[in-house]
N, C-alpha and C positions, 0 to 999 in steps of 0.2 A: 929356552929366555936369554935374550941377549944380557952380557953384561959388561961390555964393553963401551959404554954411552960416559963420555967424560965432560961432554958440555951442553948447557943450556940450548943452544942453538941448534945442535945435532937433535936433540930430543924433541923441540919443535918443528923442525922439519921434518921429522918424521909421523908427528901428528898430524901434519897437514896433508901429508901425501898420502900416507895409508888410512885405509877406509875406519880403521878400528886399530886403538893401539891400549895395551895394559903398561901402567907403570908401577913396579914392584918396589917401594921403599923400604927399605930394612936396615937395620944398625948390627956394626960387631958387636958378639957379645948376647945377641938378641936372641935367646931360645926358642921363642916361639916362631919369629922370623923363619929362623931355618928347619922349623918341623913344619910349616906352613908352605914355603915356596916350592918344594915338590909335588907338591900336592893340587897347587894352582898349575903350575905346571902342565900338569897331568890333565885336569880337567878341563883346561881351556884349549890345551893341545887337541882333546877329542872332539870336545864340544864345539870349539868357536878357532877353528884354526887361521881362520883368515886375521884373527886379532894377533897383530904384531905384540911379542912379548919383551918388555924392557924392564931388566934391575937395576935400580940403584942405590948402592950403599951412601946412606946419609951420613954415614961417619967421614966417609971419605969424600962427601960433595954436599956439605951443609947448603949452601948457597942455592942447588938445584931444589933440594927437599924445601926450603924457605921460600923458593918463586912458586911453590905448588901449594903453599901454606901448609907443610905435612912436619907436624912437631910431635908426633908419636909415631910407634912402630910395634907392629907392621902397618904401612897404607896402602891398599891398592886403589888408584884412581882408571878410569876405565873410559877411553875418550872414542865415540861413534860418532863419524862424519866431522872430525875435528874439534867435537866439542866434550868437553867433562859431562858424562851420562850416568858415572857412578862412582862413589868414595866410601870405604869402606876401611875403618881405622881402630887399631888396638883388638879390640875383641870380634874378629873380624868372623862372619856366618859365609863360610865358602858357599854351602845350600842355597842361601838366600840371594847372595851373588849372583850366582848360575841362573837363578829363577828371573833376576832382573834383566838380564841381559839377553834371555832366549828370544823372547819376542823382538825386540828393536834388532837384534842379529840377523834374524830370518828375514827380515824386512829390507835391513842393509844390504845381505847378500843375494837377495832374488831380484834387487835393481839392475844388478850386474850382468 
């Protein structure tokens, strides 16, 4: 999961260039965020390897979080074909998120 993203323009460029992008918003001092991040990295890396994973610390980049209407942590946004496809916040069910993305991801990766 890339954590070197520092500008909104950079994030938008990646969303527009890649078929799939996951934005993982976290906050400093968020225990749930820290516990969930490695699970998200592992599951998405194994099941959805073509989805670019980006980590944004909302404490350090509040304007980026606000521009995506992210106000609670953790929040996961998944973009497919440059459009927001899924949004999970606070009480994230990773299992449900993976199920939601499975079919559209298969369609997306089979078109190439």
